[in-house]
Structures are given as C-alpha cells and as structure tokens.
C-alpha positions in Angstrom: 0.0 0.0 0.0 1.5 3.4 -1.1 1.9 6.5 0.9 -0.5 8.3 -1.2 -3.3 5.9 -0.3 -2.8 5.9 3.5 -1.1 9.3 4.1 1.5 7.5 6.1 5.0 6.4 5.2 5.2 2.8 4.3 6.2 0.3 6.9 9.9 -0.6 6.7 12.1 -2.8 8.7 15.6 -4.1 8.7 15.6 -7.5 6.9 17.4 -9.4 4.3 15.6 -7.2 1.8 16.9 -4.0 3.5 14.7 -1.0 4.2 11.8 -1.6 1.6 8.1 -0.7 1.6 5.7 -3.3 3.1 4.1 -4.0 -0.2 7.4 -4.8 -1.8 8.8 -7.1 0.9 7.8 -10.6 -0.1 9.5 -12.1 2.9 7.4 -10.1 5.3 4.2 -10.8 3.5 5.0 -14.5 3.5 5.8 -14.4 7.2 2.5 -12.7 8.0 0.5 -15.2 6.1 2.3 -18.2 7.5 2.1 -17.6 11.3 -1.0 -18.9 13.1 -1.4 -15.8 15.2 -3.6 -13.0 14.1 -1.6 -10.0 13.0 -3.1 -6.6 12.2 -1.2 -3.4 11.5 -2.9 0.0 12.2 -1.9 3.6 11.5 -2.4 6.4 14.0 -6.1 6.8 12.9 -6.8 3.1 13.6 -7.0 2.3 9.9 -6.0 -1.2 8.9 -2.7 -1.4 6.9 -2.2 -5.2 7.2 -4.6 -8.1 7.8 -3.0 -11.5 7.6 -4.5 -14.9 6.7 -5.2 -15.9 10.3 -7.3 -12.7 10.7 -9.2 -13.7 7.5 -9.9 -17.2 8.8 -11.2 -16.0 12.1 -13.3 -13.1 10.9 -14.4 -14.3 7.5 -13.3 -11.0 5.9 -10.6 -10.9 3.2 -7.7 -8.4 3.4 -9.0 -6.6 0.4 -12.3 -6.0 2.2 -10.8 -4.4 5.3 -7.6 -2.6 4.2 -8.0 1.1 4.8 -11.1 0.8 7.0 -11.1 1.8 10.7 -11.4 -1.1 13.0 -14.0 0.8 15.1 -16.4 0.8 12.1 -17.1 -2.9 11.9 -14.8 -5.1 14.0 -15.2 -3.7 17.5 -18.6 -4.2 19.2 -20.3 -0.9 20.0 -20.3 -1.5 23.8 -16.5 -2.1 23.7 -15.5 0.7 21.4 -14.8 3.3 24.1 -12.5 1.0 26.0 -10.6 -0.1 22.9 -10.3 3.5 21.8 -8.7 4.5 25.1 -6.2 1.6 24.8 -5.4 2.6 21.2 -4.9 6.2 22.2 -2.5 5.1 25.0 -0.6 3.1 22.5 -0.4 6.0 20.1 1.0 8.1 22.9 3.7 5.6 23.6 2.3 4.3 26.9 2.4 0.8 25.6 -0.3 -1.2 27.4 1.2 -4.4 25.9 -1.7 -6.9 26.5 -5.4 -6.5 26.1 -8.5 -8.6 25.3 -11.6 -7.6 23.4 -14.2 -9.0 21.1 -14.3 -8.9 17.3 -17.5 -9.1 15.3 -17.1 -11.6 12.5 -18.6 -11.2 9.1 -21.4 -13.6 9.9 -22.3 -11.4 13.0 -20.9 -13.9 15.5 -18.4 -12.8 18.1 -15.0 -14.1 18.8 -12.7 -13.3 21.8 -9.2 -12.1 20.9 -6.3 -11.7 23.3 -3.8 -9.1 22.0 -0.1 -8.4 22.4 0.6 -4.9 21.0 3.7 -3.2 19.7 4.1 0.5 18.7 6.6 1.4 15.9 7.8 5.0 15.8 8.8 7.0 12.8 12.0 9.0 12.2 10.8 11.8 14.5 10.1 9.3 17.3 6.4 9.6 17.1 4.3 6.4 16.9 3.5 5.8 13.3 2.2 2.2 13.3 0.7 -0.2 15.9 1.2 -3.9 15.3 -1.3 -6.2 17.1 -0.5 -9.9 17.5 -3.6 -11.8 18.7 -4.8 -15.3 19.7 -8.4 -16.4 19.2 -9.3 -17.6 22.8 -13.0 -18.1 22.1 -12.9 -21.9 22.6 -10.8 -21.5 25.7 -13.2 -18.9 27.2 -16.2 -21.0 26.3 -14.6 -24.0 28.0 -13.7 -22.0 31.0 -17.2 -20.5 31.3 -18.7 -24.0 30.9 -16.3 -25.3 33.6 -17.2 -22.4 35.8 -20.9 -23.2 35.2 -20.3 -26.8 35.9 -18.5 -26.0 39.1 -21.3 -23.7 40.2 -23.8 -26.3 39.3 -21.8 -28.9 41.3 -21.6 -26.6 44.3 -25.4 -26.0 44.1 -26.0 -29.7 43.8 -23.7 -30.5 46.7 -25.5 -27.8 48.8 -28.9 -29.2 47.8 -27.8 -32.7 48.6 -26.3 -31.5 51.9 -29.6 -29.9 52.9 -31.6 -33.0 51.9 -29.1 -35.2 53.8 -29.4 -33.1 57.0 -33.1 -32.1 56.8 -34.5 -35.5 55.6 -37.3 -36.8 57.7 -35.4 -40.1 58.0 -32.0 -41.1 59.3 -29.3 -41.2 56.7 -25.8 -42.4 57.0 -22.9 -43.4 54.7 -20.3 -46.1 55.3 -17.0 -46.9 53.6 -16.3 -50.1 51.8 -15.5 -51.9 55.1 -19.0 -50.9 56.4 -17.8 -48.4 59.0 -19.7 -45.2 59.3 -18.1 -42.1 57.7 -21.0 -39.6 58.0 -24.6 -39.4 59.2 -27.2 -36.8 59.7 -28.4 -35.6 63.1 -31.7 -37.5 62.8 -29.8 -40.8 62.4 -27.6 -40.0 65.4 -30.6 -39.1 67.6 -32.6 -42.2 66.5 -29.7 -44.6 67.3 -28.6 -42.6 70.4 -25.2 -41.6 68.9 -23.2 -38.5 69.8 -24.2 -35.5 67.6 -20.6 -34.3 67.2 -19.1 -37.7 66.1 -20.0 -41.1 65.1 -19.5 -44.0 67.5 -16.1 -45.5 67.0 -16.3 -49.1 65.8 -19.8 -48.5 64.5 -21.0 -49.6 61.1 -23.9 -51.1 59.1 -23.7 -54.2 61.3 -25.3 -52.1 64.0 -28.4 -52.0 61.9 -28.4 -55.5 60.3 -27.6 -58.3 62.7 -25.2 -60.9 61.4 -23.1 -58.6 59.2 -20.2 -58.1 61.6 -17.1 -60.1 61.0 -16.4 -60.5 64.7 -12.7 -59.6 64.4 -10.9 -56.8 66.2 -11.4 -54.5 63.2 -15.2 -55.1 63.2 -15.2 -55.5 59.4 -18.0 -57.1 57.5 -18.2 -60.8 57.6 -18.8 -60.7 53.8 -19.4 -57.9 51.3 -23.0 -56.8 50.9 -24.0 -57.0 47.3 -27.7 -56.7 47.5 -29.9 -54.1 49.3 -31.3 -55.3 52.6 -34.6 -54.0 54.1 -36.0 -55.1 57.5 -38.0 -53.8 60.4 -36.5 -54.2 63.8 -37.2 -53.1 67.4 -34.6 -50.7 68.9 -34.2 -49.8 72.6 -33.6 -46.1 73.2 -33.6 -43.8 76.2 -37.1 -42.9 75.3 -38.4 -46.4 75.3 -38.7 -49.1 72.7 -39.0 -47.9 69.1 -39.5 -49.6 65.8 -37.3 -48.8 62.8 -37.5 -49.6 59.1 -33.9 -50.2 58.0 -32.7 -50.1 54.4 -29.0 -50.7 53.7 -27.7 -50.7 50.1 -24.2 -51.0 48.5 -22.9 -48.2 46.3 -21.1 -49.3 43.2 -18.8 -47.2 41.0 -19.6 -49.2 38.0 -23.0 -50.8 38.0 -21.9 -53.5 35.6 -19.6 -54.9 38.3 -22.5 -55.2 40.7 -23.3 -58.8 40.0 -19.9 -59.9 38.8 -17.5 -58.6 41.5 -18.5 -59.0 45.1 -15.7 -56.5 46.1 -16.8 -53.8 43.7 -18.9 -51.8 46.4 -17.3 -48.5 47.1 -19.4 -47.9 50.2 -22.9 -48.3 51.7 -25.8 -46.0 52.3 -28.2 -46.6 55.2 -31.8 -45.2 55.5 -33.5 -45.6 58.9 -37.2 -44.6 59.3 -39.0 -44.5 62.7 -42.2 -46.5 62.1 -43.2 -46.8 65.7 -46.4 -44.7 65.1 -47.2 -46.7 62.0 -46.7 -50.0 63.9 -49.0 -48.7 66.7 -51.6 -47.5 64.2 -51.5 -50.8 62.4 -51.9 -52.7 65.6 -54.8 -50.5 66.6 -56.4 -50.9 63.1 -56.0 -54.7 63.4 -57.5 -54.6 66.9 -60.4 -52.5 65.6 -60.9 -54.8 62.6 -61.0 -57.8 65.0 -63.5 -56.0 67.2 -65.6 -55.0 64.2 -65.6 -58.6 62.9 -66.4 -59.8 66.5 -69.2 -57.3 66.8 -70.6 -58.2 63.4 -70.6 -61.9 64.4 -72.3 -61.1 67.7 -74.7 -58.8 66.0 -75.9 -61.6 63.7 -76.0 -64.1 66.5 -77.8 -61.4 68.6 -80.5 -61.1 66.0 -80.9 -64.9 66.1 -80.9 -64.9 69.9 -83.4 -62.1 70.0 -85.7 -63.8 67.6 -85.5 -67.1 69.6 -86.3 -65.2 72.8 -89.3 -63.5 71.2 -90.8 -66.7 70.0 -90.0 -68.4 73.3 -91.7 -65.6 75.2 -94.8 -66.2 73.2 -94.9 -69.9 74.2 -94.2 -68.9 77.8 -96.9 -66.3 77.6 -99.4 -69.0 76.9 -98.2 -71.4 79.6 -97.8 -68.7 82.3 -101.2 -67.1 81.5 -103.0 -70.4 81.7 -101.2 -71.3 84.9 -102.3 -67.9 86.4 -105.9 -68.6 85.3 -105.8 -72.1 86.8 -104.7 -70.7 90.1 -107.4 -68.1 90.0 -110.1 -70.8 89.4 -108.8 -73.2 92.1 -109.8 -72.7 95.7 -108.6 -75.5 98.1 -107.4 -78.2 95.7 -104.0 -78.4 97.2 -102.5 -80.9 94.8 -103.6 -79.2 91.6 -102.5 -75.8 93.0 -99.1 -77.3 93.6 -98.9 -78.5 90.0 -99.9 -75.1 88.7 -97.3 -73.4 90.9 -94.7 -75.8 89.5 -95.7 -74.7 86.0 -95.3 -71.1 87.1 -91.9 -71.8 88.5 -90.8 -73.6 85.4 -92.0 -70.8 83.2 -90.1 -68.2 85.2 -87.0 -70.3 84.9 -87.6 -70.5 81.1 -88.1 -66.7 81.1 -84.8 -66.3 82.8 -83.2 -68.4 80.0 -84.8 -66.1 77.5 -83.5 -63.1 79.5 -80.0 -64.6 79.2 -80.4 -64.9 75.5 -81.3 -61.2 75.4 -78.4 -60.4 77.6 -76.1 -62.2 75.2 -77.8 -60.3 72.3 -77.1 -57.0 74.2 -80.9 -56.3 74.2 -81.9 -57.0 77.7 -83.5 -54.1 79.6 -81.2 -52.6 82.2 -82.3 -51.0 85.4 -79.8 -48.2 85.5 -78.8 -47.0 88.9 -75.6 -46.2 90.9 -73.9 -49.5 91.6 -70.8 -50.1 93.7 -68.6 -52.9 92.4 -67.2 -53.4 95.9 -70.7 -53.9 97.3 -71.5 -56.4 94.5 -68.5 -58.5 95.5 -69.2 -58.2 99.3 -72.8 -59.4 98.6 -71.7 -62.4 96.6 -68.6 -63.6 98.6 -70.6 -65.5 101.3 -72.5 -67.3 98.6 -69.3 -68.4 96.8 -67.7 -69.5 100.1 -70.7 -71.6 100.9 -71.3 -73.2 97.6 -67.8 -73.7 96.0 -65.7 -76.7 97.0 -63.6 -76.3 100.1 -60.5 -76.8 98.1 -61.2 -73.5 96.3 -60.1 -70.4 98.2 -61.9 -67.2 97.4 -60.1 -64.0 98.4 -61.3 -60.4 98.1 -58.9 -57.5 98.1 -60.9 -54.4 98.8 -59.9 -50.9 97.8 -61.2 -47.6 99.0 -62.3 -44.7 96.8 -63.7 -46.7 93.9 -66.5 -44.6 92.5 -69.9 -46.1 91.6 -70.8 -46.9 88.1 -74.2 -46.6 86.4 -75.6 -50.1 85.7 -77.8 -53.0 86.6 -76.8 -54.7 89.8 -78.6 -57.9 89.0 -76.8 -58.3 85.7 -73.4 -57.4 87.3 -73.9 -60.1 90.0 -74.6 -62.6 87.3 -71.5 -61.6 85.4 -69.4 -62.0 88.5 -70.9 -65.4 89.2 -70.2 -66.6 85.7 -66.6 -65.5 85.9 -66.1 -67.1 89.3 -67.6 -70.4 88.1 -65.4 -70.3 85.0 -62.3 -69.6 87.2 -63.2 -72.5 89.4 -63.5 -74.9 86.5 -60.0 -73.7 85.3 -58.4 -74.8 88.6 -56.7 -78.2 88.3 -58.8 -80.8 90.3 -60.7 -77.7 91.5 -57.9 -76.8 93.8 -56.5 -73.3 93.9 -57.2 -69.6 94.6 -59.7 -67.2 93.0 -58.9 -63.6 93.8 -61.5 -60.8 93.4 -60.5 -57.2 93.4 -61.7 -53.7 92.3 -60.0 -50.5 91.3 -59.9 -47.5 88.9 -57.5 -46.6 86.1 -57.3 -44.2 83.2 -57.5 -46.1 79.9 -56.2 -44.6 76.6 -57.1 -45.7 73.1 -54.1 -48.0 72.8 -55.1 -49.9 76.0 -58.8 -50.1 75.0 -57.9 -51.3 71.5 -56.9 -54.7 72.9 -60.3 -55.4 74.6 -63.7 -56.8 73.7 -67.0 -55.3 74.5 -68.7 -52.0 73.5 -67.8 -50.4 70.1 -68.1 -47.0 71.7 -65.2 -47.0 74.0 -63.7 -43.6 74.9 -60.5 -42.6 76.7 -61.1 -41.7 80.4 -61.5 -43.1 83.9 -62.8 -46.7 84.3 -63.7 -48.6 87.4 -62.8 -52.2 87.1 -63.6 -55.6 88.7 -61.0 -58.3 88.2 -61.2 -62.1 88.7 -57.9 -63.9 88.9 -57.3 -67.6 89.1 -54.3 -69.9 89.6 -55.6 -72.3 87.0 -54.0 -73.8 83.9 -54.2 -70.6 81.8 -54.6 -70.3 78.0 -52.7 -69.7 74.8 -53.0 -66.2 73.3 -54.7 -67.7 70.2 -57.6 -69.0 72.3 -58.3 -65.8 74.2 -60.3 -64.1 71.4 -62.6 -67.1 71.2 -63.6 -67.5 74.9 -66.5 -65.1 74.5 -68.0 -67.0 71.6 -71.3 -68.8 72.6 -70.8 -72.4 73.7 -67.0 -72.3 73.3 -65.1 -74.0 76.0 -61.6 -75.3 76.6 -62.9 -78.0 79.0 -66.1 -79.9 78.2 -69.0 -79.0 76.0 -72.5 -77.8 77.0 -71.5 -74.8 79.3 -73.9 -72.5 77.4 -73.8 -68.7 77.2 -71.8 -67.9 80.4 -68.9 -65.8 79.1 -70.9 -64.7 76.0 -73.6 -63.3 78.3 -70.8 -61.5 80.3 -69.7 -59.9 77.1 -73.2 -58.8 76.3 -73.8 -57.3 79.7 -70.5 -55.4 79.7 -71.1 -54.1 76.2 -74.6 -53.0 77.3 -72.9 -51.0 80.1 -70.6 -49.3 77.6 -67.6 -51.2 79.1 -64.9 -53.6 77.9 -63.2 -56.8 79.0 -59.4 -57.2 79.2 -58.1 -60.8 79.4 -54.5 -61.8 80.2 -53.5 -65.4 80.4 -50.5 -67.7 80.0 -50.3 -71.4 80.0 -49.5 -72.7 83.5 -49.8 -69.2 85.1 -53.5 -68.7 85.4 -55.9 -66.1 84.0 -57.0 -62.6 84.7 -60.4 -61.3 83.5 -60.9 -57.6 84.1 -64.3 -55.9 83.5 -63.9 -52.2 82.8 -66.8 -49.8 83.2 -66.8 -46.1 82.4 -67.1 -43.8 85.4 -69.7 -41.0 85.0 -71.8 -38.7 87.1 -74.7 -40.6 88.7 -77.8 -39.2 90.2 -79.5 -40.6 93.2 -83.0 -40.2 91.7 -86.1 -42.3 91.9 -85.5 -45.9 91.3 -89.1 -46.5 90.3 -92.2 -47.4 92.3 -92.4 -51.0 93.7 -94.8 -53.3 91.9 -98.2 -53.7 93.5 -98.3 -56.7 95.7 -102.1 -57.0 95.5 -104.7 -56.2 92.8 -107.7 -54.2 93.9 -111.1 -56.0 94.1 -113.5 -55.6 91.2 -116.7 -53.6 91.9 -119.8 -53.7 89.8 -119.9 -51.2 87.0 -119.0 -50.6 83.3 -116.2 -52.8 82.0 -113.5 -51.0 79.9 -113.4 -52.3 76.3 -110.0 -53.4 75.0 -109.1 -54.1 71.4 -106.2 -56.8 71.6 -104.1 -57.7 68.5 -101.6 -60.7 68.4 -100.9 -63.0 65.5 -100.3 -66.0 67.9 -103.7 -67.5 68.6 -102.7 -69.2 71.9 -101.2 -65.9 73.2 -104.3 -64.0 72.0 -106.7 -66.4 73.7 -104.9 -66.5 77.1 -104.4 -62.7 77.0 -108.1 -62.1 76.4 -109.0 -64.4 79.3 -106.5 -62.6 81.6 -108.1 -59.2 80.6 -111.5 -60.6 81.4 -110.2 -61.7 84.7 -109.0 -58.2 85.4 -112.5 -56.8 84.6 -112.0 -55.7 81.0 -114.1 -56.6 78.0 -111.6 -57.7 75.3 -111.9 -58.2 71.6 -109.1 -60.2 70.0 -107.9 -59.7 66.4 -105.2 -61.4 64.4 -103.2 -58.5 62.8 -102.9 -54.8 62.3 -105.3 -54.6 59.3 -108.1 -56.1 61.5 -107.3 -53.6 64.2 -107.8 -50.7 61.7 -110.9 -52.3 60.2 -112.5 -52.9 63.7 -111.6 -49.5 65.0 -112.6 -47.8 61.8 -116.2 -49.2 62.0 -116.8 -47.6 65.4 -113.8 -45.5 66.8 -115.6 -44.9 70.0 -116.3 -48.6 70.7 -113.0 -49.1 72.6 -111.4 -47.6 75.6 -107.8 -48.7 74.9 -105.8 -50.8 72.4 -103.1 -53.5 73.2 -101.0 -54.6 70.2 -98.1 -56.9 69.7 -94.9 -55.3 68.4 -94.2 -58.0 65.7 -97.1 -58.9 63.5 -97.6 -59.6 59.7 -98.6 -56.8 57.4 -98.1 -53.9 59.9 -95.6 -53.9 62.7 -96.2 -52.1 66.0 -94.8 -48.7 64.9 -96.7 -48.5 61.6 -99.9 -49.7 63.2 -99.6 -47.1 66.0 -99.4 -44.3 63.4 -102.4 -45.6 61.5 -104.4 -45.9 64.8 -103.6 -42.2 65.5 -105.2 -41.3 62.1 -108.4 -43.1 63.1 -108.6 -41.9 66.7 -105.9 -39.6 68.1 -106.9 -39.9 71.8 -107.2 -43.6 72.4 -104.4 -45.1 74.7 -102.2 -47.7 72.9 -100.1 -50.3 74.7 -97.4 -52.3 73.0 -96.5 -55.9 73.9 -93.1 -57.4 73.1 -90.5 -59.9 74.2 -87.8 -57.3 73.6 -86.7 -54.7 76.1 -88.5 -51.5 77.0 -85.5 -49.5 76.2 -85.4 -50.8 72.7 -89.2 -50.3 72.3 -88.8 -46.7 73.6 -86.2 -46.1 70.9 -88.5 -47.4 68.2 -91.4 -45.3 69.4 -89.4 -42.1 70.1 -91.6 -39.1 69.8 -94.9 -41.1 69.9 -97.3 -40.9 72.9 -97.4 -44.7 73.7 -99.4 -45.4 76.8 -97.0 -48.1 78.0 -95.0 -51.2 77.2 -95.9 -54.7 78.4 -93.0 -57.2 78.5 -93.7 -60.8 77.5 -94.2 -63.2 79.1 -96.5 -61.3 81.5 -98.5 -62.6 84.4 -101.8 -61.4 85.7 -99.9 -59.3 88.2 -97.5 -57.6 85.6 -100.5 -57.1 83.2 -102.5 -55.5 86.0 -99.5 -53.2 86.9 -99.1 -52.1 83.3 -102.9 -51.3 83.0 -103.2 -49.9 86.5 -104.6 -46.5 85.4 -107.3 -48.2 83.3 -108.3 -51.1 85.7 -112.0 -51.2 86.4 -112.8 -50.4 90.0 -112.9 -53.6 92.2 -111.1 -56.1 90.0 -109.7 -59.1 91.9 -106.9 -61.2 90.4 -104.4 -61.5 93.2 -102.5 -64.8 93.1 
C-alpha cells in the first residue's frame, strides 16, 4: 500500500531485503500469512494497513475488504469501542499497554474473543506511526472456562442441595466406607440410634443395623461384602423407650456393571432408617379395631338370632304362664292341683330367665340403670361363693377404698361376677387353687382399649374395674379371642352362654373386657366400666303386691291384637279376669278395620310389636289417624329401652314385656283397671 493511499510512510524494517516498503517485501508478506497468530497493523487513525491470513480465517473478511477501514467501524462491538479506543490512544502516545483482550465481530455477525499483544513502531521523529497487534483467538478456551465455571457452580449447588436434603431429611441417613464403617450421618440418624451428635460412635457400622453382618474380628469389618440391598423392620431400645425402625442398607457401586460380577466392587454403603413406631402402633390399633368389628358383626348376627328365639320363646311362655295364672285363679282349696300349677309357674319363670340370658347375650336385655358399687357387688356375693364352692377353692377379696360407683344393673353385674367365678373354678386343676376378686380404677387410653372386647363406643377416660384372677392352667394367646363365643369351652361342651352373656352385659354397660393369660400361670379377666356422674333419683315405684277388688260397673273395652292364637286367647281371658271386655284380632289390618267401623267402641288398644302386614310402629301411626286420643299399649318380648327407641316421639301409653303374668299385666294397665277387679295370686 503506497503512501498516497494511506497518508503514512510505508512500513519498513531491517531485513534481508533491506529497508523496503511493506508491499514490496515478499518475505514479510510470506511471514505474516504463515504464522497462526492474528496480525493486524494499524496507523495512528486506527485504519487497517495489514490483515494476515489468520485474521481472514477468524473473521471471514478478506484483506481486500478491510484494508484502509477503521477497526471501530465494523470489527469492535459498540459497547467495547470506548474502552478499545482508550487503549489505542494510550498506545499512540507511547504508553504501551502491551496486553489487552476484546471481542471482534465476524462477518457472519458472531463474536470471537481475541487476546492481544501490542507493539508500537515510531517514525524518524520518534512519534508512533504504526501499531502492530498480535492476537490469539481464545473463544474456545473462554467458552470451555465458562462451561467449567458453570459446571463447578452447578456442582456446588447440587452439593449444597444434597447436603440440605441429607441433613433435613425426615429419615435417618448415613454413609459407610467399603468396610462398612460409618463415615457420615445426619443428626436424625444419630438421635434415632442414640449416637453423639458431634461424632459417630467408634467401631460402629452397618452391622449395627443389620444383625449378622459383623465379621467378629478386632477390626469389626463385614463378615462378607454386601452385594444386594437389605430391608428389614426391627425393634430398637432407646432412652425414650422401645422404638420400631425400618432399616434399608444398600451397597454403592462405582460401575453398575460390576455389581453382579465382583463382590468386592462396592465403594461404600448407604443406610436409611425410618422411625415407624407410630405406624406400627396405628397398624396394631387398626388390626384390633378390625377384630372388634368382625367380632361385633358376628355377635350382631347371633344377637338377631338370639333375640328372635327369645321373642318366639316368650310367646310360648306367655301361653303357659297365662293359663297357669288362670288355673290358680279358678282353684280354691285343691292343694295338689295348685301345687302342680305353681310348679308350672316356677318352670315358666326359669324358662323366662333363660330367654333373658339370650337377650343379655344379644345385648338387648333391659337394664335397670342406677348407681352401683362394684365393691358392694363382691361383698354381697362372697358369702354365697364361700358356701357353695368346693372347700379346696379359696376365694379371696382384696378391697380398695375410693372406687367410684358406676351406672348399671346390679342384678346383671352379679350374674357376670358369678359366671366369671364359676369359669375360674373350672379352670383350677382338680378344683384346687385360689380365686382372687379385686376392684380399682384406672385411666384407659385408646391403645389400651384397642386390645379389649365389649362395647364399640369406648372412649378414653376413667374406668372402674372388677377383676377375677385364678391360679388355673391358663390359655394360649390364640384361644383368648374365642372364649366369649357362645358355647365355646376349653374344658367340656355344654356350658352355654356364660362368658358370651358376660360380654353382652359389659357391652350394654358401655364397658370392655381385658383378658390376660399364659399357659400354666392362670388367667386374669378384668371388667372395665366407664365412670360417670350418677344421680340418686327415683328408682321407680315397687310393683303392686295386690290387685284391687272388682266392683260392679262398666267394663272397659280393650281391642287386643296378636298373631299368635294361643297368646291372644290367654291374654283375652286374663283381661276378662281383670275386669276388661276384650276383643281379639289377628293382625294390624283387622285392628284398623274394627276400630274404623266404630272408633268410640273401645277404651284402649293393646297390640303386639311383631305382626304380619303392619308392625307395631306403623300400626300405631295408623291408629292415630283413626282416633288420636285412644291409649295404645305395645307388647313385646324385647326390652322396654329398645321399644322406647323405636317409638321415640310417639305418645305410647305403655310397654308390656312378654311373658306377662296377671300381676304384671295388672300393673301395666293400672290406670285403666275397672274399680274392684280381683286377680291376686
């Protein structure tokens, strides 16, 4: 390039060619195009005088396209121009900042990063005439460094994230080296296993978690390398009590392909420990609840059967007892026949007691709720047991003061105690041993109540208990859940509903039964009853011992409905004996038809609870539509409490329990008895 084109003297240097212009020095041109470094020569106005082949390859421009142009016009990015211009001015003033790095914009618009080493060449006057820049394209290096920095930052972030996860995980985490010894663990792991928080226990390793892994040597190394993950649940004793842990230990392999081939390829081990105590407790409670539900469903179905049997049985007894009462009313001094009738009465009452036990078992027997002291129950029954049990059986009573009363039926509780005592006596070898009776109170939580049988509505709180302990042969745990099944026995068959009836009574009292027994160590049966506020109110009026004599006058008219002909006939005769004028019908439809023909023809209605076509509740509602003011009595072999629930909100005149005698029928209809009736027995 000539001086006229650039306004600057041509570059010259000492060489084999001597001092010749740049364009004419072939050696210099060859040298510039041969070196791999970028070489650019600028004049004082930053115009390009030389642009070697390396510059062309990096930028995509040819020398012909750039010679004579200022570098600031197209090569330097706009945001860097000010900085590069200051460097250029410093070089032009001879300050020689020798090294610098800036971007170039390539012809395709992409950027490259160039690291420069600059040299200023003065003219004859000593002023800087040319600037030679020798550069290296560091784009790939900077990209690699940036990627490495990003990778390092990502690695630090990942490590920090993993550290937080490791420390804050809701489970215990620990790592072990290839020998199985601990090398690190989070705080939760240390707390769960009772290890120091500042250091792991010396000599500890994964063999602490998985029994049988320790080698047994002084170094406490593994007996053999662990090649497969191990998962197990185990109980762990801690300062806070026994806990259950789920333990998972897995080997860590550098190369997964070696996992199956080389037993020594594990680089270390990781252990995960989760406290599953609450899950174990919840699972056991769930299992206990499921057992109780299944037990309850079984007893519910059997209870329906028992209730139905008792109902039908009561109808039969009703016929026998009514006729026996009527026989006795007709007899005067025939002593022998009266004795026979009285024996019939006695047998019926015993049969009625059997029906009552069926209802107790079904949980449907009427309870006379009143304040009852468990201590008094035992004190009342002790003399009877001591008098009737074999002399080889010792009955002890351990009294306790301050046991509060419960609300219940004293008669049923005495029967429960008797059943338990007889059961305990039969468990004694050769009927020799000791039966201990005791009472007390305790607070029962959900976990304790979950392992009991009885009521389904058990709540945490204070319970009074009565316990019967024997020194008998005891039972296996597998047998205990079955002892309350009807007719089940570990001795000889035919013992009936003893313990099943106890379960029914306790359930009806809202209580529970706790049984503990071991073979050869005897049995403990504890009856638990909830303690609640009790009121010393009226316990009901005593039954009339005599029935007033009948006086001449109008006889009240009674419409009686029962689908059992024998029951209907004897009931009508009993009503006649009491001074009523009964009309018997077979079912609810006949009641409505008869009453509908003349609603004012009757003074009261007596209906059976269970009849075809219309049951007692539906029939009552229909009667009210025909005549709203007529008194309606309901007869049933079920309990008054159950009947009261079915007729809730209805103004039933009263309930008559089957089988009823003349006396109980008279007591039920007391307010409607004609003046002067005489049916005393």
